[in-house]
RODRENTI-73088 format. One record per residue (C-alpha): residue number from 1; x negated, y, z. Coordinates in steps of 0.1 Angstrom, whole numbers, padded with zeros to 4 digits. Layout:
N
+-----+-------+-------+-------+
:   i :     u :     v :     w :
+-----+-------+-------+-------+
: NUM :     X :     Y :     Z :
...
+-----+-------+-------+-------+
//
This chain:
203
+-----+-------+-------+-------+
:   i :     u :     v :     w :
+-----+-------+-------+-------+
:   1 : -0147 :  0762 :  0760 :
:   2 : -0161 :  0796 :  0772 :
:   3 : -0174 :  0823 :  0750 :
:   4 : -0199 :  0851 :  0758 :
:   5 : -0207 :  0877 :  0732 :
:   6 : -0236 :  0901 :  0725 :
:   7 : -0264 :  0882 :  0741 :
:   8 : -0298 :  0895 :  0731 :
:   9 : -0331 :  0878 :  0737 :
:  10 : -0316 :  0850 :  0758 :
:  11 : -0303 :  0824 :  0734 :
:  12 : -0326 :  0829 :  0704 :
:  13 : -0336 :  0857 :  0681 :
:  14 : -0311 :  0884 :  0673 :
:  15 : -0277 :  0889 :  0687 :
:  16 : -0260 :  0856 :  0697 :
:  17 : -0227 :  0845 :  0709 :
:  18 : -0229 :  0817 :  0735 :
:  19 : -0202 :  0790 :  0732 :
:  20 : -0201 :  0767 :  0763 :
:  21 : -0185 :  0733 :  0763 :
:  22 : -0173 :  0717 :  0795 :
:  23 : -0186 :  0683 :  0805 :
:  24 : -0221 :  0670 :  0814 :
:  25 : -0236 :  0636 :  0821 :
:  26 : -0259 :  0650 :  0848 :
:  27 : -0254 :  0661 :  0884 :
:  28 : -0282 :  0686 :  0888 :
:  29 : -0286 :  0698 :  0924 :
:  30 : -0289 :  0735 :  0914 :
:  31 : -0266 :  0735 :  0884 :
:  32 : -0266 :  0770 :  0868 :
:  33 : -0232 :  0764 :  0852 :
:  34 : -0212 :  0744 :  0878 :
:  35 : -0179 :  0756 :  0862 :
:  36 : -0186 :  0732 :  0833 :
:  37 : -0179 :  0703 :  0856 :
:  38 : -0143 :  0715 :  0861 :
:  39 : -0115 :  0695 :  0844 :
:  40 : -0114 :  0703 :  0807 :
:  41 : -0077 :  0715 :  0809 :
:  42 : -0090 :  0746 :  0827 :
:  43 : -0107 :  0758 :  0796 :
:  44 : -0093 :  0771 :  0763 :
:  45 : -0094 :  0746 :  0735 :
:  46 : -0103 :  0756 :  0699 :
:  47 : -0106 :  0738 :  0667 :
:  48 : -0137 :  0746 :  0647 :
:  49 : -0116 :  0769 :  0625 :
:  50 : -0101 :  0786 :  0655 :
:  51 : -0135 :  0792 :  0670 :
:  52 : -0147 :  0807 :  0637 :
:  53 : -0118 :  0832 :  0638 :
:  54 : -0127 :  0840 :  0674 :
:  55 : -0164 :  0847 :  0669 :
:  56 : -0165 :  0862 :  0634 :
:  57 : -0158 :  0896 :  0648 :
:  58 : -0196 :  0898 :  0653 :
:  59 : -0206 :  0887 :  0618 :
:  60 : -0223 :  0920 :  0611 :
:  61 : -0244 :  0917 :  0642 :
:  62 : -0254 :  0882 :  0632 :
:  63 : -0263 :  0891 :  0597 :
:  64 : -0282 :  0923 :  0607 :
:  65 : -0303 :  0907 :  0634 :
:  66 : -0307 :  0871 :  0623 :
:  67 : -0286 :  0859 :  0652 :
:  68 : -0257 :  0836 :  0653 :
:  69 : -0241 :  0810 :  0676 :
:  70 : -0257 :  0792 :  0705 :
:  71 : -0238 :  0761 :  0717 :
:  72 : -0244 :  0754 :  0754 :
:  73 : -0226 :  0739 :  0783 :
:  74 : -0224 :  0715 :  0801 :
:  75 : -0239 :  0693 :  0774 :
:  76 : -0230 :  0705 :  0739 :
:  77 : -0248 :  0676 :  0722 :
:  78 : -0219 :  0654 :  0733 :
:  79 : -0197 :  0675 :  0708 :
:  80 : -0220 :  0669 :  0678 :
:  81 : -0190 :  0662 :  0654 :
:  82 : -0174 :  0695 :  0664 :
:  83 : -0207 :  0714 :  0658 :
:  84 : -0211 :  0697 :  0624 :
:  85 : -0176 :  0708 :  0614 :
:  86 : -0183 :  0744 :  0626 :
:  87 : -0216 :  0745 :  0607 :
:  88 : -0197 :  0737 :  0574 :
:  89 : -0176 :  0769 :  0579 :
:  90 : -0204 :  0795 :  0583 :
:  91 : -0240 :  0803 :  0574 :
:  92 : -0250 :  0819 :  0607 :
:  93 : -0279 :  0805 :  0626 :
:  94 : -0269 :  0777 :  0650 :
:  95 : -0289 :  0771 :  0681 :
:  96 : -0284 :  0744 :  0708 :
:  97 : -0291 :  0743 :  0745 :
:  98 : -0294 :  0707 :  0756 :
:  99 : -0308 :  0684 :  0782 :
: 100 : -0310 :  0656 :  0756 :
: 101 : -0295 :  0630 :  0779 :
: 102 : -0271 :  0618 :  0753 :
: 103 : -0269 :  0589 :  0728 :
: 104 : -0296 :  0592 :  0701 :
: 105 : -0270 :  0592 :  0673 :
: 106 : -0258 :  0625 :  0686 :
: 107 : -0292 :  0641 :  0682 :
: 108 : -0297 :  0626 :  0648 :
: 109 : -0264 :  0641 :  0637 :
: 110 : -0273 :  0675 :  0651 :
: 111 : -0307 :  0676 :  0634 :
: 112 : -0289 :  0681 :  0602 :
: 113 : -0271 :  0713 :  0613 :
: 114 : -0290 :  0730 :  0642 :
: 115 : -0317 :  0756 :  0635 :
: 116 : -0333 :  0756 :  0669 :
: 117 : -0332 :  0734 :  0700 :
: 118 : -0336 :  0748 :  0735 :
: 119 : -0343 :  0717 :  0755 :
: 120 : -0340 :  0717 :  0793 :
: 121 : -0365 :  0691 :  0802 :
: 122 : -0362 :  0694 :  0840 :
: 123 : -0393 :  0673 :  0846 :
: 124 : -0409 :  0644 :  0827 :
: 125 : -0417 :  0625 :  0859 :
: 126 : -0389 :  0598 :  0861 :
: 127 : -0386 :  0600 :  0899 :
: 128 : -0384 :  0638 :  0899 :
: 129 : -0359 :  0637 :  0872 :
: 130 : -0337 :  0611 :  0888 :
: 131 : -0339 :  0628 :  0922 :
: 132 : -0328 :  0661 :  0907 :
: 133 : -0302 :  0650 :  0881 :
: 134 : -0289 :  0617 :  0894 :
: 135 : -0298 :  0599 :  0862 :
: 136 : -0328 :  0585 :  0846 :
: 137 : -0345 :  0602 :  0816 :
: 138 : -0348 :  0572 :  0792 :
: 139 : -0325 :  0588 :  0767 :
: 140 : -0343 :  0621 :  0770 :
: 141 : -0376 :  0604 :  0760 :
: 142 : -0360 :  0586 :  0731 :
: 143 : -0344 :  0618 :  0718 :
: 144 : -0377 :  0637 :  0722 :
: 145 : -0394 :  0612 :  0699 :
: 146 : -0366 :  0617 :  0674 :
: 147 : -0370 :  0655 :  0676 :
: 148 : -0408 :  0654 :  0674 :
: 149 : -0405 :  0655 :  0636 :
: 150 : -0391 :  0690 :  0641 :
: 151 : -0413 :  0701 :  0669 :
: 152 : -0416 :  0736 :  0655 :
: 153 : -0379 :  0741 :  0659 :
: 154 : -0378 :  0733 :  0696 :
: 155 : -0384 :  0753 :  0727 :
: 156 : -0389 :  0731 :  0758 :
: 157 : -0379 :  0746 :  0791 :
: 158 : -0400 :  0735 :  0821 :
: 159 : -0385 :  0749 :  0854 :
: 160 : -0402 :  0749 :  0888 :
: 161 : -0374 :  0735 :  0909 :
: 162 : -0378 :  0742 :  0947 :
: 163 : -0379 :  0710 :  0967 :
: 164 : -0382 :  0688 :  0936 :
: 165 : -0413 :  0695 :  0916 :
: 166 : -0445 :  0715 :  0916 :
: 167 : -0467 :  0733 :  0892 :
: 168 : -0488 :  0702 :  0889 :
: 169 : -0457 :  0683 :  0878 :
: 170 : -0450 :  0710 :  0852 :
: 171 : -0486 :  0708 :  0839 :
: 172 : -0483 :  0670 :  0835 :
: 173 : -0450 :  0674 :  0818 :
: 174 : -0464 :  0699 :  0793 :
: 175 : -0494 :  0677 :  0786 :
: 176 : -0472 :  0648 :  0777 :
: 177 : -0450 :  0669 :  0755 :
: 178 : -0480 :  0684 :  0737 :
: 179 : -0492 :  0649 :  0730 :
: 180 : -0458 :  0643 :  0713 :
: 181 : -0464 :  0674 :  0691 :
: 182 : -0444 :  0701 :  0709 :
: 183 : -0460 :  0735 :  0712 :
: 184 : -0433 :  0760 :  0724 :
: 185 : -0427 :  0761 :  0761 :
: 186 : -0406 :  0782 :  0784 :
: 187 : -0419 :  0779 :  0820 :
: 188 : -0398 :  0797 :  0847 :
: 189 : -0388 :  0793 :  0883 :
: 190 : -0354 :  0785 :  0897 :
: 191 : -0346 :  0811 :  0924 :
: 192 : -0322 :  0795 :  0949 :
: 193 : -0306 :  0808 :  0980 :
: 194 : -0277 :  0797 :  1002 :
: 195 : -0247 :  0819 :  1007 :
: 196 : -0216 :  0809 :  1026 :
: 197 : -0229 :  0774 :  1028 :
: 198 : -0233 :  0771 :  0990 :
: 199 : -0264 :  0772 :  0969 :
: 200 : -0266 :  0798 :  0942 :
: 201 : -0291 :  0793 :  0914 :
: 202 : -0306 :  0820 :  0891 :
: 203 : -0332 :  0817 :  0865 :
+-----+-------+-------+-------+
//
């Protein structure tokens, strides 16, 4: 996993440490963290106890600002059991950045320990979603219905993805999600360019 400290106003309120897991079920065309698709043996491995020792240096920042740990990736929801074990070791705020394309049991487990979910919706249109990610969004829909009971603890990210969706798509996505009970949205644009034959994506 990879660790980034002293993140402010990016991964939740207060000072956060971002912990990124490798591995993702999606193949997004403009992946913002392509390194997470590398073989897992290229990343340091920590037990939950070892991770605690690594990040507790910032305990005072977390306590003073209401911050904590944000698990990202890749797809951190695939590591639900690890996150549950880590939660048992600390009382910091735990946030999760997820695309929700995971088995529903993972989400049910995480609901018990995660304080806030940042959900990367991509787009609610099934064809747009499949075109962009290479997978269908059936699991996303199922997990959204599970999380609707905690809609106030969810921020849904709706990107404008050049070449894949439009503002009209985003409007329709937001309308569907509001009908499900969600009210917090982060609308932003992917800014993509091509350098040395490779696409680079920034938010």
